[in-house]
KOLNUGU-31451 format. One line per 5 residues: number of its first residue (from 1); their letters; for each residue x, y, z of N, C-alpha, C, O, CB. Coordinates in Angstrom, 2 decimals, m for minus. Glycine has a CB too. Example, Ala and Ser with C-alpha at 12.3 -4.5 7.8 and 13.67 -1.06 7.14 Angstrom:
# KOLNUGU-31451
1 = AS = 13.19:m5.69:7.80:12.30:m4.50:7.80:13.20:m3.30:7.80:14.24:m3.32:8.46:11.31:m4.47:9.05  12.85:m2.25:7.08:13.67:m1.06:7.14:12.90:0.03:7.87:13.41:1.14:8.04:14.08:m0.60:5.72 $
This chain:
# KOLNUGU-31451
1 = MTTTA = m8.92:m38.33:3.47:m8.05:m37.30:2.93:m7.97:m36.10:3.87:m6.89:m35.56:4.07:m8.54:m36.85:1.56  m9.10:m35.68:4.45:m9.05:m34.49:5.29:m8.24:m34.73:6.55:m7.61:m33.81:7.07:m10.46:m34.04:5.65  m8.26:m35.97:7.07:m7.45:m36.28:8.25:m5.97:m36.19:7.89:m5.17:m35.64:8.66:m7.79:m37.69:8.79  m5.60:m36.71:6.75:m4.20:m36.64:6.31:m3.80:m35.19:6.09:m2.72:m34.78:6.50:m3.99:m37.45:5.02  m4.66:m34.41:5.45:m4.36:m33.00:5.21:m4.14:m32.28:6.53:m3.23:m31.46:6.65:m5.49:m32.32:4.40 $
6 = RSHFN = m4.98:m32.57:7.51:m4.86:m31.91:8.81:m3.59:m32.34:9.54:m2.93:m31.51:10.17:m6.09:m32.22:9.68  m3.23:m33.61:9.45:m2.00:m34.06:10.12:m0.76:m33.44:9.48:0.19:m33.09:10.17:m1.90:m35.59:10.08  m0.77:m33.29:8.15:0.34:m32.62:7.48:0.41:m31.16:7.90:1.49:m30.63:8.14:0.19:m32.73:5.94  m0.75:m30.52:7.99:m0.79:m29.12:8.42:m0.25:m28.99:9.84:0.57:m28.11:10.11:m2.24:m28.58:8.35  m0.69:m29.85:10.74:m0.22:m29.79:12.12:1.29:m29.98:12.21:1.96:m29.29:12.98:m0.93:m30.85:12.97 $
11 = RDIQR = 1.82:m30.92:11.44:3.26:m31.17:11.45:4.03:m29.95:10.93:5.06:m29.57:11.50:3.59:m32.41:10.60  3.54:m29.34:9.87:4.21:m28.16:9.32:4.16:m26.98:10.28:5.13:m26.25:10.42:3.59:m27.76:7.98  3.04:m26.80:10.95:2.91:m25.72:11.94:3.85:m25.97:13.12:4.44:m25.02:13.64:1.45:m25.60:12.43  3.98:m27.21:13.54:4.92:m27.52:14.63:6.35:m27.17:14.23:7.12:m26.68:15.05:4.83:m29.02:15.01  6.70:m27.41:12.97:8.04:m27.06:12.50:8.23:m25.54:12.50:9.29:m25.05:12.87:8.28:m27.62:11.08 $
16 = AEAML = 7.20:m24.80:12.10:7.28:m23.33:12.12:7.42:m22.83:13.56:8.20:m21.91:13.83:6.04:m22.71:11.45  6.66:m23.42:14.47:6.75:m23.03:15.88:8.12:m23.37:16.47:8.64:m22.63:17.30:5.64:m23.72:16.70  8.70:m24.46:16.04:10.04:m24.83:16.51:11.07:m23.79:16.07:11.99:m23.46:16.81:10.45:m26.23:15.99  10.90:m23.27:14.85:11.79:m22.21:14.39:11.64:m20.98:15.27:12.63:m20.35:15.65:11.50:m21.85:12.91  10.39:m20.63:15.60:10.17:m19.46:16.45:10.74:m19.68:17.85:11.22:m18.73:18.48:8.68:m19.15:16.54 $
21 = DQVRY = 10.68:m20.90:18.34:11.26:m21.20:19.66:12.76:m20.92:19.67:13.30:m20.46:20.68:10.99:m22.66:20.06  13.43:m21.21:18.58:14.87:m20.98:18.50:15.24:m19.50:18.50:16.34:m19.13:18.89:15.43:m21.65:17.26  14.31:m18.67:18.06:14.57:m17.23:18.00:14.84:m16.66:19.40:15.61:m15.71:19.55:13.38:m16.50:17.36  14.20:m17.23:20.41:14.41:m16.74:21.78:15.88:m16.74:22.17:16.33:m15.87:22.92:13.63:m17.58:22.77  16.62:m17.70:21.68:18.03:m17.82:22.03:18.91:m16.86:21.23:20.05:m16.60:21.60:18.50:m19.24:21.82 $
26 = LDDDV = 18.37:m16.33:20.14:19.16:m15.44:19.29:18.92:m13.96:19.61:19.78:m13.13:19.34:18.83:m15.70:17.84  17.77:m13.64:20.18:17.43:m12.25:20.43:18.36:m11.57:21.43:18.48:m10.34:21.41:16.02:m12.16:20.93  19.01:m12.32:22.28:19.88:m11.73:23.30:21.19:m11.20:22.73:21.84:m10.35:23.34:20.17:m12.74:24.37  21.58:m11.70:21.60:22.86:m11.33:20.99:22.61:m10.38:19.82:21.96:m10.75:18.84:23.64:m12.59:20.53  23.12:m9.15:19.93:22.89:m8.14:18.91:23.42:m8.60:17.55:22.82:m8.26:16.53:23.54:m6.83:19.31 $
31 = TRTQL = 24.49:m9.34:17.51:25.08:m9.76:16.23:24.21:m10.78:15.52:24.35:m10.99:14.31:26.47:m10.34:16.46  23.30:m11.41:16.25:22.45:m12.43:15.63:21.02:m11.93:15.41:20.12:m12.73:15.12:22.42:m13.68:16.49  20.80:m10.63:15.55:19.46:m10.08:15.40:18.91:m10.32:13.99:17.73:m10.65:13.84:19.46:m8.59:15.71  19.73:m10.17:12.96:19.27:m10.38:11.60:18.87:m11.84:11.39:17.87:m12.11:10.72:20.36:m9.98:10.59  19.62:m12.76:11.94:19.26:m14.18:11.84:17.92:m14.43:12.54:17.09:m15.18:12.03:20.37:m15.07:12.45 $
36 = ALDLR = 17.72:m13.82:13.69:16.45:m13.97:14.40:15.30:m13.45:13.54:14.25:m14.09:13.46:16.49:m13.23:15.75  15.49:m12.31:12.91:14.45:m11.75:12.04:14.19:m12.68:10.85:13.05:m12.91:10.48:14.86:m10.35:11.54  15.26:m13.19:10.27:15.11:m14.12:9.13:14.35:m15.38:9.53:13.53:m15.89:8.77:16.49:m14.49:8.56  14.64:m15.87:10.72:13.92:m17.07:11.19:12.44:m16.78:11.41:11.59:m17.61:11.11:14.55:m17.60:12.49  12.13:m15.60:11.93:10.72:m15.23:12.11:10.01:m15.17:10.75:8.91:m15.70:10.60:10.60:m13.86:12.84 $
41 = VAAIA = 10.63:m14.52:9.79:10.03:m14.41:8.45:9.86:m15.80:7.83:8.83:m16.09:7.23:10.89:m13.50:7.53  10.88:m16.65:7.97:10.80:m18.01:7.43:9.68:m18.81:8.10:8.98:m19.57:7.44:12.15:m18.73:7.60  9.52:m18.64:9.40:8.46:m19.35:10.12:7.08:m18.90:9.64:6.18:m19.71:9.49:8.59:m19.13:11.64  6.93:m17.60:9.41:5.65:m17.09:8.91:5.38:m17.64:7.51:4.27:m18.08:7.21:5.64:m15.54:8.88  6.40:m17.63:6.65:6.24:m18.18:5.30:5.88:m19.66:5.35:5.05:m20.13:4.58:7.53:m17.97:4.48 $
46 = MAVGA = 6.52:m20.39:6.26:6.22:m21.82:6.39:4.78:m22.03:6.84:4.10:m22.94:6.35:7.20:m22.47:7.39  4.31:m21.21:7.77:2.94:m21.34:8.25:1.93:m21.02:7.15:0.91:m21.69:7.02:2.72:m20.41:9.46  2.21:m19.99:6.36:1.33:m19.66:5.23:1.32:m20.80:4.22:0.26:m21.15:3.69:1.77:m18.34:4.55  2.48:m21.37:3.95:2.56:m22.51:3.04:1.80:m23.71:3.56:1.15:m24.43:2.80:3.99:m22.88:2.80  1.87:m23.93:4.86:1.14:m25.05:5.48:m0.37:m24.86:5.32:m1.09:m25.81:5.02:1.50:m25.18:6.96 $
51 = MDAHL = m0.84:m23.64:5.53:m2.27:m23.37:5.38:m2.70:m23.54:3.93:m3.76:m24.09:3.66:m2.62:m21.96:5.88  m1.88:m23.07:3.00:m2.20:m23.22:1.59:m2.29:m24.69:1.20:m3.22:m25.10:0.52:m1.15:m22.50:0.73  m1.31:m25.48:1.64:m1.31:m26.92:1.33:m2.52:m27.61:1.95:m3.14:m28.46:1.32:m0.02:m27.58:1.84  m2.85:m27.23:3.18:m4.01:m27.83:3.86:m5.30:m27.53:3.11:m6.10:m28.43:2.86:m4.11:m27.32:5.32  m5.50:m26.28:2.75:m6.72:m25.90:2.04:m6.79:m26.56:0.67:m7.86:m27.00:0.24:m6.81:m24.39:1.88 $
56 = CNKYV = m5.66:m26.65:m0.01:m5.63:m27.30:m1.32:m5.99:m28.78:m1.18:m6.82:m29.29:m1.94:m4.24:m27.15:m1.97  m5.39:m29.46:m0.22:m5.68:m30.89:m0.02:m7.13:m31.10:0.38:m7.80:m32.01:m0.14:m4.76:m31.47:1.05  m7.62:m30.28:1.28:m8.97:m30.50:1.81:m10.06:m30.10:0.85:m11.06:m30.81:0.72:m9.14:m29.75:3.10  m9.89:m28.99:0.16:m10.99:m28.44:m0.62:m10.81:m28.56:m2.13:m11.72:m28.19:m2.88:m11.17:m27.03:m0.27  m9.68:m29.07:m2.59:m9.49:m29.24:m4.03:m9.17:m30.70:m4.36:m9.89:m31.34:m5.12:m8.37:m28.32:m4.54 $
61 = DCPST = m8.10:m31.21:m3.78:m7.67:m32.57:m4.11:m8.72:m33.62:m3.76:m9.01:m34.51:m4.56:m6.38:m32.89:m3.39  m9.29:m33.52:m2.58:m10.27:m34.52:m2.15:m11.52:m34.51:m3.02:m11.90:m35.56:m3.54:m10.65:m34.29:m0.68  m12.18:m33.35:m3.21:m13.37:m33.37:m4.07:m13.06:m33.75:m5.52:m13.86:m34.44:m6.15:m14.04:m32.01:m4.06  m11.92:m33.33:m6.04:m11.61:m33.68:m7.43:m11.36:m35.18:m7.57:m11.70:m35.77:m8.59:m10.39:m32.88:m7.93  m10.77:m35.80:m6.56:m10.55:m37.25:m6.59:m11.89:m37.98:m6.58:m12.08:m38.96:m7.31:m9.69:m37.70:m5.39 $
66 = VLKAY = m12.82:m37.51:m5.75:m14.15:m38.12:m5.70:m14.85:m37.97:m7.05:m15.44:m38.92:m7.55:m15.00:m37.48:m4.56  m14.79:m36.77:m7.63:m15.46:m36.54:m8.92:m14.87:m37.41:m10.03:m15.60:m37.94:m10.86:m15.36:m35.06:m9.31  m13.55:m37.55:m10.04:m12.92:m38.40:m11.06:m13.37:m39.85:m10.89:m13.70:m40.52:m11.87:m11.39:m38.31:m10.97  m13.39:m40.34:m9.66:m13.82:m41.72:m9.41:m15.28:m41.89:m9.82:m15.65:m42.92:m10.39:m13.64:m42.08:m7.92  m16.10:m40.90:m9.54:m17.52:m40.95:m9.90:m17.68:m40.99:m11.42:m18.48:m41.75:m11.95:m18.27:m39.75:m9.31 $
71 = AKGRW = m16.91:m40.14:m12.11:m17.00:m40.08:m13.57:m16.54:m41.38:m14.23:m17.06:m41.75:m15.28:m16.16:m38.91:m14.10  m15.60:m42.08:m13.62:m15.08:m43.32:m14.18:m15.85:m44.55:m13.69:m15.49:m45.68:m14.02:m13.61:m43.47:m13.83  m16.90:m44.33:m12.90:m17.72:m45.43:m12.42:m17.10:m46.22:m11.28:m17.53:m47.33:m10.98:m18.02:m46.35:m13.53  m16.09:m45.66:m10.64:m15.43:m46.34:m9.52:m15.95:m45.88:m8.17:m15.47:m46.35:m7.13:m13.93:m46.12:m9.59  m16.91:m44.98:m8.16:m17.48:m44.49:m6.90:m18.77:m45.23:m6.64:m19.70:m45.17:m7.45:m17.71:m42.94:m6.95 $
76 = NGSLP = m18.84:m45.93:m5.52:m20.05:m46.67:m5.18:m21.03:m45.74:m4.48:m20.67:m45.03:m3.54:m19.71:m47.89:m4.27  m22.26:m45.76:m4.94:m23.28:m44.92:m4.32:m23.44:m43.60:m5.05:m22.94:m43.41:m6.16:m22.95:m44.67:m2.87  m24.16:m42.70:m4.40:m24.42:m41.41:m5.02:m23.29:m40.44:m4.70:m22.52:m40.63:m3.76:m25.77:m40.84:m4.56  m23.23:m39.39:m5.49:m22.22:m38.36:m5.29:m22.55:m37.59:m4.01:m23.69:m37.14:m3.85:m22.13:m37.41:m6.52  m21.58:m37.42:m3.11:m21.85:m36.66:m1.88:m22.31:m35.25:m2.21:m21.85:m34.64:m3.17:m20.59:m36.61:m0.98 $
81 = KACAD = m23.24:m34.75:m1.40:m23.81:m33.41:m1.64:m22.73:m32.35:m1.71:m22.81:m31.45:m2.55:m24.82:m33.06:m0.54  m21.73:m32.42:m0.85:m20.67:m31.42:m0.85:m19.93:m31.40:m2.19:m19.55:m30.33:m2.67:m19.67:m31.68:0.29  m19.74:m32.57:m2.79:m19.07:m32.63:m4.09:m20.01:m32.18:m5.20:m19.60:m31.51:m6.15:m18.56:m34.05:m4.38  m21.27:m32.54:m5.08:m22.24:m32.13:m6.11:m22.39:m30.62:m6.14:m22.62:m30.05:m7.21:m23.61:m32.79:m5.84  m22.26:m29.97:m5.00:m22.41:m28.52:m4.91:m21.11:m27.75:m5.13:m21.13:m26.53:m5.25:m22.98:m28.15:m3.58 $
86 = ARLPA = m19.98:m28.45:m5.17:m18.68:m27.78:m5.29:m18.56:m27.07:m6.63:m18.96:m27.59:m7.67:m17.53:m28.79:m5.13  m18.01:m25.87:m6.58:m17.78:m25.09:m7.81:m16.33:m25.33:m8.26:m15.42:m24.57:m7.92:m18.06:m23.55:m7.59  m16.16:m26.39:m9.03:m14.84:m26.75:m9.55:m14.86:m26.69:m11.06:m15.93:m26.85:m11.66:m14.41:m28.16:m9.07  m13.72:m26.46:m11.69:m13.69:m26.51:m13.15:m13.86:m27.95:m13.61:m12.89:m28.70:m13.72:m12.35:m25.91:m13.70  m15.09:m28.34:m13.86:m15.42:m29.75:m14.15:m14.63:m30.29:m15.33:m14.25:m31.46:m15.32:m16.90:m29.90:m14.41 $
91 = SDVLD = m14.37:m29.47:m16.33:m13.64:m29.99:m17.49:m12.25:m30.46:m17.10:m11.77:m31.47:m17.60:m13.55:m28.93:m18.59  m11.59:m29.73:m16.20:m10.27:m30.15:m15.74:m10.35:m31.37:m14.84:m9.51:m32.26:m14.93:m9.58:m29.01:m15.00  m11.35:m31.41:m13.99:m11.49:m32.52:m13.04:m11.84:m33.82:m13.75:m11.31:m34.88:m13.42:m12.56:m32.19:m12.00  m12.72:m33.73:m14.73:m13.22:m34.94:m15.38:m12.42:m35.34:m16.62:m12.72:m36.35:m17.25:m14.66:m34.76:m15.76  m11.42:m34.56:m16.96:m10.59:m34.86:m18.13:m9.76:m36.12:m17.88:m8.82:m36.11:m17.08:m9.66:m33.66:m18.47 $
96 = TSRKA = m10.12:m37.20:m18.55:m9.43:m38.47:m18.34:m8.18:m38.60:m19.20:m7.42:m39.56:m19.05:m10.36:m39.63:m18.62  m7.95:m37.65:m20.12:m6.77:m37.75:m20.98:m5.51:m37.32:m20.24:m4.41:m37.67:m20.65:m6.96:m36.91:m22.23  m5.66:m36.56:m19.18:m4.51:m36.11:m18.41:m3.99:m37.24:m17.54:m4.74:m37.80:m16.74:m4.86:m34.87:m17.55  m2.74:m37.58:m17.70:m2.19:m38.73:m16.99:m1.57:m38.37:m15.64:m1.43:m39.24:m14.78:m1.15:m39.39:m17.84  m1.21:m37.12:m15.44:m0.58:m36.72:m14.18:m1.01:m35.31:m13.81:m1.41:m34.53:m14.67:0.97:m36.81:m14.28 $
101 = GPAWG = m0.92:m35.01:m12.54:m1.24:m33.67:m12.06:m0.12:m32.70:m12.36:0.91:m33.08:m12.93:m1.52:m33.70:m10.56  m0.31:m31.46:m11.97:0.72:m30.46:m12.19:2.01:m30.83:m11.46:1.96:m31.51:m10.43:0.23:m29.09:m11.75  3.13:m30.41:m11.96:4.43:m30.69:m11.34:4.71:m29.64:m10.28:5.51:m28.73:m10.49:5.57:m30.71:m12.39  4.03:m29.75:m9.14:4.17:m28.78:m8.06:5.23:m29.16:m7.05:5.46:m28.42:m6.10:2.86:m28.59:m7.36  5.88:m30.30:m7.23:6.90:m30.72:m6.26:8.04:m29.72:m6.20:8.56:m29.28:m7.22:7.44:m32.11:m6.61 $
106 = I = 8.41:m29.39:m5.00:9.51:m28.41:m4.82:10.66:m29.12:m4.16:11.70:m28.51:m3.90:9.06:m27.18:m3.97 $
């Protein structure tokens, strides 16, 4: 999971950097200055979103998936120390009545 989270983060950051690369071509024209500023702001927002998604995937989704598998007896072996020490809302993580995660798709 952490490798996937990191690859998604890297891809999103590359997209933000590509937006910033395009700004160089707009800065020379005074009439396009506002567009250049908008692209910079959008690139920053995209980078912040990428970091948020990466941290969520790495430090929330992965441990909660492990804990759910452990609670349902599908985890072979002992619970990893990092998961055992994680401060997560266990009632939400271990609640088997919930059939789907939050509707965060945008």
